[in-house]
N, C-alpha and C positions, 0 to 999 in steps of 0.2 A: 459452163454457165454463161448464158447470154441473155443473155436474155434476149357559197352556194349561190337580189338584183340591185339595181342602183338608182338613185334619184338625182335629177339635175336640180340644183337649188341656186337660185339667183337672189343675192341679197342686195337691196338698193335702198337708199335713203335720200329724200330731197329736203333741204332745209332753206326756207325763204325768209330773209331778214329784211325788214323795212329800215329805212334810214333812221327812224325815230324809235326802233325797237329797243327794249331794255332786257337785261339779263333775266328778269322774272318772266318775260314773255317767251323765252326759249323753251322748246320741248325738252323734257328730261330724257337723257339717253336710256335706251332699253337694250339689254344684252341680247345679242342674236343667238338663237338656239338651233344647232344643227341636229337633224334627225339621225340617230345611230343607224348605220348601214355598213355593208360590206365595201371594201375599197373599189370593187368593180363587179358588175353583174356577170353571172355565168355566161350569158349570151354574148355580152360584149367581150369577155375574156376569150370566148371560143373564136371570135374573129381575130383577136390579137394573136392567139395561138397560131392561127393559119399564117399570119404574116411572119411570125417568128420562125416557124418551121420552113417556109419558103426561103427566108434568109439564110438559114443554116444549110439548106439544100444548095443554094447558090455558092456558099462558101465551100461546101463539100466538092462541088463540081471543079473548083479551082484549087482545092487544097490550100485555101488562103486563110491563115490564122488571124490576120488582120480583119478581114471581112466578118469573122466570127463575132468580133467585138461589137458589131452593130446591134445585135439582138440576143447575145448570150453574155453571161457573167460568171464570176466565181469558179467553182470546180469544173463546170461544163466546159468553159472556155479553155481552161488549162488541160483537161483531159482530151478534148477533141483536138486541140492544137498538137498535142503529143502523138495522137494517132495519125495526124497529117504527115508527120515526120517519117513514120514507118511506111505509110501508104505511098509516099513519094519514092521510096526505095524499092518496095516490094510490089507495087502496082496491083495488078489483079489478084495476086496471091495473098493479099491482105484486105480484109474487109472492115470497114468502119462500123462501130456500134450501131445497130439498127434502131430507128426511132419510129414510134407510133405518132400519128398526127390526129387521132380521134379520142377525145376524152369521154369517159363513161360517167365519171363522177367528179366534182370539183368542189373544194372548200376554199373560201377566200377570207383573209384576215380583215378586221375592221378598218374603216377609213380614217380613224382618228389619230393614227400615228404611222410613221414610216420606220424601216421600209415596209411596204405592202408585200404581202406574201400569199401565193396561191399554191395549192397542191392538187393535182389531178391524178386520178386512176385512169390510165390510158388502156385502150385495147391492146392486145398483143401485136407487136410490129409484124409485118409481112415476113414469113420465114421463121417465126418464133411462136412458141406456145405459151410464153410467159408475159403476162401483162406487166406494165411498168408503172412506177411512181415518178411523176414529173413534178419538179418544183420550179416555180416562177417567182421573180421579184421585181418590184419597182422601188428604186432607191429613194427618189424624191418626186414631188409633183411634176418637176421639169423632165424627168427621165422616162424613157420608155420601159415597158415591161420587158423583162429579160428571162431567157431560159437559164436557170441556176444549176440544175442537176437532174440526172435520169438514173433510176435503179430498177432492176428486175425485181418483181415479187417472187421470192424464192418458192420453189415447189412445196406445196403442203402448208405454206404459211397463210395466215389470215391477217389482213390489215384491219385494225380496229376502227370502228365507227367514230368519227370525229364529233366534238361537241359544237353544234352550229346554232347560233341564236339570230335574232333579227339584225344585230350589228355585225354578224359574220362569225367565222370560226375562231375559237379561242386560241391566241398565240401566246406561248409561254416563254418566259425569260430563260436564257441558257444557264444562268448561274443559280436559279431558284429551285429548291427541292420542296417547296411548299406543296403538301398533298401527295408527293411521290416518294418512291423508295430512295431515290437519289436525284440530284439535278441533272438535266440533260448533258451539261458539260462533264459531270463526274461519271456519267454512264459511258460516254465515249472514251474518257481517260481509262476507266476500269476495263473496258473491252480491249483497248489497245494494250494495257498491261497484261491482260489474260493471254493475248497472243504473243506478247513479247517475253514475259517471265512466268507464265502460267499463274499469275496472281491477279485475281478479280477484285482486289481491294475491298473485300467484305461483301461484294454483291454476288448474285447468283445468275448465271446465264445458261439458257438451254443450249444443247448442242445445235450447231448450224452448219450449213454447207460451206459458207465462206471460211469459217474457222477450220473446217476440215481440209479445205483446199490449200490454205496457207500453211497449215501444219505439215501437210504432205509435201509441199514445195520446200519447206525448210529442211526436212529430212532427205529429200532428194538431192538437194544441193550438197549436204554433208557427205552423202554416199558417193557423189560424182567426183569429189576431190579428195576422197579418203586416200591416205598414203602420200599425197603430194602437197596437200594444203588444208586450209580450213575455211569453212563457210559459216557466216552468221547472218541472221536476219533480225532486224529491230523494228519495233512499231511505236508510233506515237500519234496523238491527235494533231491534226493539221491546224493552222492558225485561223482558218475560216470558222466563224461562229456557227454553232449548231442551230438548226431550225426545228421548232417544236410546237405541236398543236395538241390541245387537250382532247381527250377521248371521252366517250359517253360513260365508260366504266370508271372514271375518275383518274385514269392514268394519262399517258402522253405517247404520241407518236414523235419520235425524235430522229432526225436526219443529221448525220455528221460525216466529216471527211477524216480518214485515217491515212497517214503516210507510212510507207514501208521502205526500209533501206536494207539492201542486200550487199554484203561485203565478202569478197573471196580473195585470199592471199596465199601465195606459196610459202610453204614452211620446210620443204625438203629440197636440199641442194641437188641440182641436176634434174630435178623433175619439172616438166612443163605442164601448165594447165591452159587448155584452149577451150574457149566457150563459143557456142554457136547459138542457134535459135534467135529470138528477138534481141538478146543482148549482143550477140555477135553481129547481127545486122545493123543495129543502131551504133554500136561501137566502131564498126568498120566503114559504115556508110555504104555497104554493098549487099545486094540480095545474096543470101546463102553465105554471107561472110562470117568470119570468125575472128576472135581476138585472142591473143596470148596474154595471160595475166602477167602484168609487170608491177611489181610491188603489191599494191592493193587495188582490186577492181571494185568499183562502187556503182551500184545500179539503184535508182530511186523510182519507186512506184507510188501510186495513190489510188484510193478506193473510197466510194461512198457507201455508207451503211445506214439502214433504217431499223430502228428499235421500237418495239412495244414495251413501254415502261409501266409497270403496274402502279396503282395508288398505294400510298403508304400503309393504308389499313387493309389491303388485300391479304387474304389468307395465303395465296401463293404469290410470292414476291420474285418469281423467276422472270427475268428480262428475256424477251424473245427477239431474235434477229428476223425481221420479216421481209427485208429487201436489201439488195446489194448490187453494185455495179461490178463489172469485171475489173480487177486491178489493171491499171494502165502504166506502162513503162514510160517515165518521163525523161530520164537521162542516163547516160553511162559514162563514167570516167575511169581511166585505166592508168595507174602509176602515180 
């Protein structure tokens, strides 16, 4: 699996006081009123996105994680930087996650509060048939817009239409379940628990390709070390806050980050467990390398997931996973 304009408003006031003026002669202050609007026009954001992707391309060319910080943030910075580590070792045999630079539809949060957030449905990247969901953020008025995260739209999935008004797209609080079957934060926690302990915490999730992939990986690990050791995989919500937009059906499109932790340890005396693939490569620092498990081997991964969360009064309260990134290996420790 690989994968809506803006006004310039100038407020000014001139106050001329004569030397003999009195307090009664002063004009009474009038509160300034800002017209409700999106944080940035889609046209302007399109230009900003070009700059962002050019910056990422420059960082990619040098595999420089520090350069990424110029125009990326949050999960994207973390995940791309981890990909650089493997790319430096594996060179042409490892491909960075492909990015699209052309937005087809964009929704932008209102201008009245920070962080400003935008979500774009992008064309499929070159070499892929899957469109992507790209999320952008501006932390404060003094900060640049940054690329926050990228996910593939899963095959067969439908991204719900977002609620967009004159002031922009409706951004929802992570901890509020108002009008929803559950808060965005609780949805991510329940999905993590479902993968971790097969416990959806009272919520209902449709089957999805990411969960199938993760489940298959868990079983594959157990089979690989059977008779020599044990393998476990745990899942939990990352510390990064969820990003959520209201949808026209009264629900929400929720994007969150989930962390995965794989542990493998030997339990049978005299038996050795050797690991190859990306774990062996990153753990050994060598292309085609392998590591022998010493004590407990720990591999940390992270993944982005996009959910369609139904409204609280929906007849069907099933939560759908509509997008996901590939899980990215962040680190390997052994012993």
